C-alpha positions as CSV (number, residue, x, y, z in Angstrom):
1,X,27.2,9.3,3.3
2,X,28.8,6.4,5.0
3,X,26.8,6.6,8.2
4,X,24.4,4.0,6.9
5,X,27.1,1.3,7.3
6,X,28.2,2.6,10.7
7,X,31.0,5.1,9.8
8,X,30.9,8.2,11.8
9,X,31.1,11.6,10.1
10,X,34.7,12.4,11.4
11,X,35.8,8.9,10.5
12,X,34.3,9.4,6.9
13,X,36.3,12.7,6.5
14,X,39.6,11.1,7.5
15,X,38.9,7.9,5.3
16,X,38.2,10.2,2.2
17,X,41.3,12.2,2.9
18,X,43.4,9.0,3.1
19,X,41.6,7.6,-0.1
20,X,42.9,10.8,-1.9
21,X,46.5,10.3,-0.6
22,X,48.2,8.4,2.2
23,X,49.4,10.3,5.3
24,X,52.6,10.1,7.3
25,X,50.9,10.7,10.8
26,X,47.9,12.1,12.6
27,X,49.2,15.6,12.7
28,X,49.3,15.7,8.8
29,X,45.8,14.4,8.7
30,X,44.7,17.1,11.2
31,X,46.2,19.8,9.1
32,X,44.6,18.5,5.8
33,X,41.1,17.9,7.3
34,X,41.1,20.8,9.9
35,X,40.0,18.4,12.7
36,X,41.8,18.5,16.1
37,X,44.4,16.0,16.7
38,X,42.5,14.0,19.4
39,X,39.6,13.7,17.0
40,X,41.8,12.5,14.3
41,X,43.4,9.8,16.6
42,X,39.9,8.8,17.7
43,X,38.7,8.5,14.1
44,X,41.9,6.5,13.1
45,X,41.2,4.0,15.9
46,X,37.5,3.7,14.7
47,X,38.5,3.1,11.2
48,X,41.1,0.7,12.1
49,X,38.7,-1.4,14.1
50,X,36.4,-1.3,10.9
51,X,39.2,-2.4,8.8
52,X,39.1,0.7,6.7
53,X,42.7,1.9,7.4
54,X,46.2,0.4,8.1
55,X,48.0,2.2,11.0
56,X,51.4,0.8,11.9
57,X,53.6,1.7,15.0
58,X,56.5,2.3,12.7
59,X,56.4,6.3,12.1
60,X,58.2,5.5,8.8
61,X,55.1,3.7,7.4
62,X,52.4,5.6,5.7
63,X,48.9,5.6,6.9
64,X,46.8,4.2,4.1
65,X,43.2,3.7,3.4
66,X,41.9,0.2,2.9
67,X,40.4,-0.6,-0.7
68,X,36.7,0.6,-0.4
69,X,35.1,-2.2,-2.2
70,X,35.7,-5.2,0.0
71,X,35.9,-3.3,3.2
72,X,32.7,-1.2,2.8
73,X,30.7,-4.1,1.3
74,X,31.7,-6.2,4.4
75,X,30.3,-3.2,6.7
76,X,27.2,-3.1,4.6
77,X,26.7,-6.8,5.0
78,X,27.2,-6.4,8.7
79,X,24.7,-3.7,9.0
80,X,22.1,-5.8,6.9
81,X,22.5,-8.6,9.3
82,X,21.9,-6.3,12.3
83,X,18.8,-4.9,10.4
84,X,17.4,-8.4,9.8
85,X,18.0,-9.2,13.5
86,X,16.3,-6.1,14.5
87,X,13.4,-6.9,12.3
88,X,13.1,-10.2,13.7
89,X,12.8,-8.8,17.2
90,X,10.3,-6.3,16.0
91,X,8.0,-8.9,14.4
92,X,8.3,-10.9,17.7
93,X,7.3,-7.9,19.8
94,X,4.4,-7.1,17.4
95,X,3.3,-10.7,17.8
96,X,3.3,-10.4,21.6
97,X,1.7,-7.0,21.4
98,X,-1.2,-8.4,19.3
99,X,-1.5,-11.4,21.5
100,X,-1.4,-9.6,25.0
101,X,-2.2,-5.9,24.1
102,X,-6.1,-6.3,24.3
103,X,-5.8,-7.6,27.7
104,X,-4.3,-4.4,29.0
105,X,-5.6,-1.9,26.5
106,X,-9.2,-2.6,27.1
107,X,-11.4,-0.2,25.5
108,X,-8.6,1.4,23.6
109,X,-8.9,-1.2,20.9
110,X,-12.0,0.8,19.7
111,X,-11.7,4.6,19.5
112,X,-15.0,6.4,19.4
113,X,-14.7,9.8,17.5
114,X,-17.7,12.3,17.4
115,X,-18.0,15.4,15.4
116,X,-17.4,16.3,11.7
117,X,-14.1,18.2,12.5
118,X,-12.7,15.5,14.7
119,X,-13.6,12.7,12.2
120,X,-12.0,14.7,9.3
121,X,-8.7,15.1,11.2
122,X,-8.7,11.5,12.2
123,X,-9.6,10.2,8.8
124,X,-6.8,12.2,7.2
125,X,-4.2,10.9,9.8
126,X,-5.3,7.4,9.1
127,X,-4.7,7.8,5.4
128,X,-1.4,9.4,5.9
129,X,-0.1,6.5,8.3
130,X,-1.0,3.9,5.6
131,X,1.9,2.6,3.7
132,X,0.4,-0.4,1.5
133,X,-3.2,-0.5,0.8
134,X,-6.6,1.0,1.7
135,X,-9.9,-0.9,1.0
136,X,-13.2,1.0,1.4
137,X,-16.9,0.8,1.1
138,X,-18.4,4.0,0.3
139,X,-21.9,5.3,0.2
140,X,-24.0,8.5,1.1
141,X,-23.9,10.7,2.9
142,X,-20.5,12.5,3.2
143,X,-20.0,12.4,7.0
144,X,-17.2,14.9,7.4
145,X,-14.9,14.9,4.3
146,X,-16.5,15.5,1.0
147,X,-14.7,13.6,-1.7
148,X,-13.5,16.9,-3.3
149,X,-11.8,18.0,-0.1
150,X,-10.0,14.5,0.6
151,X,-6.5,15.9,0.2
152,X,-5.0,13.0,2.1
153,X,-6.3,10.5,-0.3
154,X,-4.6,12.4,-3.2
155,X,-1.4,12.3,-1.3
156,X,-1.6,8.6,-0.5
157,X,-2.4,7.7,-3.9
158,X,0.6,9.8,-5.3
159,X,2.8,8.1,-2.6
160,X,1.8,4.7,-4.1
161,X,-0.7,3.4,-1.6
162,X,-3.2,1.0,-3.3
163,X,-6.8,2.0,-3.1
164,X,-9.6,-0.3,-3.8
165,X,-13.0,1.3,-3.4
166,X,-16.6,0.0,-3.8
167,X,-19.1,2.7,-4.4
168,X,-22.8,2.2,-3.6
169,X,-24.7,2.5,-6.9
170,X,-27.0,5.1,-5.3
171,X,-23.9,7.4,-4.8
172,X,-23.4,7.6,-8.6
173,X,-25.9,10.1,-9.5
174,X,-26.1,10.4,-13.3
175,X,-27.4,13.9,-12.9
176,X,-24.4,15.0,-10.9
177,X,-21.7,16.8,-13.0
178,X,-19.2,16.3,-10.2
179,X,-19.1,12.7,-9.7
180,X,-17.9,11.6,-13.1
181,X,-15.1,14.2,-13.1
182,X,-14.1,13.2,-9.5
183,X,-14.0,9.5,-10.4
184,X,-11.9,10.3,-13.4
185,X,-9.4,12.1,-11.1
186,X,-9.2,9.1,-8.6
187,X,-8.8,6.6,-11.5
188,X,-5.9,8.9,-13.1
189,X,-4.3,8.8,-9.7
190,X,-4.5,5.0,-9.6
191,X,-7.7,4.3,-7.5
192,X,-9.3,1.0,-8.4
193,X,-13.1,1.3,-8.3
194,X,-16.2,-1.0,-8.5
195,X,-19.8,-0.6,-7.9
196,X,-22.2,-2.7,-5.7
197,X,-24.8,-2.3,-3.0
198,X,-22.9,-1.1,0.0
199,X,-24.4,-1.7,3.6
200,X,-22.3,0.8,5.4
201,X,-19.3,3.0,5.2
202,X,-15.9,1.3,6.1
203,X,-12.2,1.6,5.5
204,X,-9.4,-0.9,6.3
205,X,-5.9,0.5,6.4
206,X,-3.0,-2.0,5.8
207,X,-5.3,-4.6,7.5
208,X,-4.1,-3.2,10.8
209,X,-6.8,-0.6,11.5
210,X,-10.4,-0.1,10.3
211,X,-12.7,3.0,10.4
212,X,-16.4,2.3,10.5
213,X,-19.4,4.6,10.4
214,X,-22.0,2.9,12.2
215,X,-25.4,2.7,10.3
216,X,-28.4,4.3,12.0
217,X,-26.7,5.7,15.0
218,X,-29.1,7.9,16.9
219,X,-26.8,10.9,17.5
220,X,-26.9,14.5,16.6
221,X,-23.3,14.4,15.5
222,X,-21.7,12.0,13.1
223,X,-19.7,9.0,14.9
224,X,-16.8,7.2,13.5
225,X,-15.3,4.0,15.1
226,X,-11.6,3.3,14.7
227,X,-10.8,-0.3,15.4
228,X,-7.5,-1.7,16.2
229,X,-8.4,-5.2,17.4
230,X,-6.6,-7.6,14.9
231,X,-9.5,-10.2,14.8
232,X,-12.2,-7.6,14.3
233,X,-10.1,-5.8,11.6
234,X,-9.5,-9.2,9.8
235,X,-13.2,-9.7,9.7
236,X,-14.0,-6.2,8.4
237,X,-11.3,-6.7,5.7
238,X,-12.9,-10.0,4.7
239,X,-16.4,-8.3,4.3
240,X,-14.8,-5.6,2.0
241,X,-13.0,-8.4,0.0
242,X,-16.1,-10.2,-0.6
243,X,-18.2,-7.2,-1.6
244,X,-15.2,-6.3,-4.0
245,X,-15.2,-9.7,-5.6
246,X,-18.9,-9.5,-6.4
247,X,-18.9,-5.7,-7.5
248,X,-18.9,-4.5,-11.1
249,X,-15.9,-2.7,-12.5
250,X,-16.7,1.0,-12.7
251,X,-16.9,1.5,-16.6
252,X,-19.2,-1.5,-16.9
253,X,-21.3,-0.4,-13.8
254,X,-21.8,3.1,-15.2
255,X,-22.9,1.9,-18.7
256,X,-25.1,-1.0,-17.7
257,X,-28.7,-1.0,-16.6
258,X,-29.4,-1.7,-12.7
259,X,-30.9,-5.2,-13.5
260,X,-28.5,-6.7,-16.1
261,X,-25.5,-5.5,-18.0
262,X,-25.9,-8.3,-20.6
263,X,-27.3,-8.0,-24.1
264,X,-28.9,-10.8,-25.9
265,X,-25.6,-11.9,-27.9
266,X,-23.7,-11.7,-24.5
267,X,-26.1,-14.3,-22.9
268,X,-25.9,-16.4,-26.0
269,X,-22.0,-16.5,-25.8
270,X,-22.1,-17.0,-22.0
271,X,-24.5,-20.1,-22.5
272,X,-22.1,-21.6,-25.1
273,X,-19.1,-20.9,-22.9
274,X,-20.7,-22.5,-19.8
275,X,-21.7,-25.5,-22.1
276,X,-17.9,-26.1,-22.7
277,X,-17.7,-25.0,-26.2
278,X,-14.4,-24.0,-27.7
279,X,-13.8,-20.5,-29.0
280,X,-13.7,-21.9,-32.6
281,X,-17.1,-23.9,-32.0
282,X,-18.7,-20.6,-30.6
283,X,-17.5,-18.6,-33.6
284,X,-19.1,-21.2,-35.9
285,X,-22.4,-21.2,-34.1
286,X,-22.6,-17.3,-33.9
287,X,-21.2,-16.8,-37.5
288,X,-18.4,-14.5,-36.2
289,X,-14.6,-14.6,-36.3
290,X,-12.4,-16.1,-33.5
291,X,-11.1,-12.6,-32.8
292,X,-14.7,-11.4,-32.2
293,X,-15.4,-14.3,-29.9
294,X,-12.1,-13.5,-27.9
295,X,-12.9,-9.8,-27.7
296,X,-16.5,-10.5,-26.4
297,X,-15.1,-12.9,-23.9
298,X,-12.6,-10.4,-22.6
299,X,-15.6,-8.0,-22.3
300,X,-17.5,-10.5,-20.2
301,X,-14.4,-11.1,-17.9
302,X,-14.2,-7.4,-17.4
303,X,-17.8,-6.9,-16.9
304,X,-17.8,-9.5,-14.1
305,X,-14.5,-8.2,-12.7
306,X,-12.8,-11.6,-12.9
307,X,-9.7,-13.0,-14.6
308,X,-10.6,-16.5,-15.6
309,X,-13.5,-18.2,-17.5
310,X,-14.1,-20.5,-14.4
311,X,-14.6,-17.4,-12.2
312,X,-16.9,-15.9,-15.0
313,X,-19.2,-18.9,-14.7
314,X,-19.3,-18.5,-10.9
315,X,-20.1,-14.8,-11.2
316,X,-22.6,-15.4,-14.0
317,X,-24.5,-17.9,-11.9
318,X,-24.2,-15.7,-8.8
319,X,-25.8,-12.7,-10.6
320,X,-28.5,-14.6,-12.4
321,X,-26.9,-13.7,-15.9
322,X,-28.0,-17.1,-17.2
């Protein structure tokens, strides 16, 4: 229990015994704990060095445990300082590795994997190694792991890894009974999903590694490229982020027509918003309540996948909604 702050198991056993009642000498402690006398002497010396016991040369003085609150808190603070120093060293080593690694790693910065089975195994490993977030572009066909068999994604989502996935519109076949149910499952587990034209299949793991399925590769077997070069991974992450920003949120995408998701009243309200009208002025012109205006504005923000009205204007112009 106290090993986290640098107290060994035998030292902890002696300290707990002394916290219950002081001892006259090491022999008494050996009898109470069942530890050999040499082990007790070594533990007492260690505890004394950590400030956890008071051992006097006078045999008439009892061996007492130091109060746990200040003594153990001090040890915890010292261990935290050590961990911070270790973290600084690790960060420095990581920077040097990234700076000089490619010079000696050579072709290892890109790993080429062929064959459905090998790709499935590597894909699962990449997901299980991820601790923070996965960003992905998904389109047909399933190279090696059908979505229904993607156990690693379920495990990662349950472990708190954030998934942001852009699905190609052609992937969402309305006639398929499986896709809506599968998307409901991913959404229930926490996946964030949007829809947009997707140029190729790509996943970025913690912005440290990327897995790319090269489009139009002339090969009998599927090919997966695992990329570890930091500049290339950053470029691929940038591509995913830009596509994500311009993609439609999943509910809006599923309910909208391919050419435009806006109805006539949406366009009218959007034009008034972009003209700088206040909510009250819009309500007056449209003959609706302020609450209705605010609800419709929130719908437009959700439809565009943005959070502010300024972003809504940019997306509306970009998508030719006005």
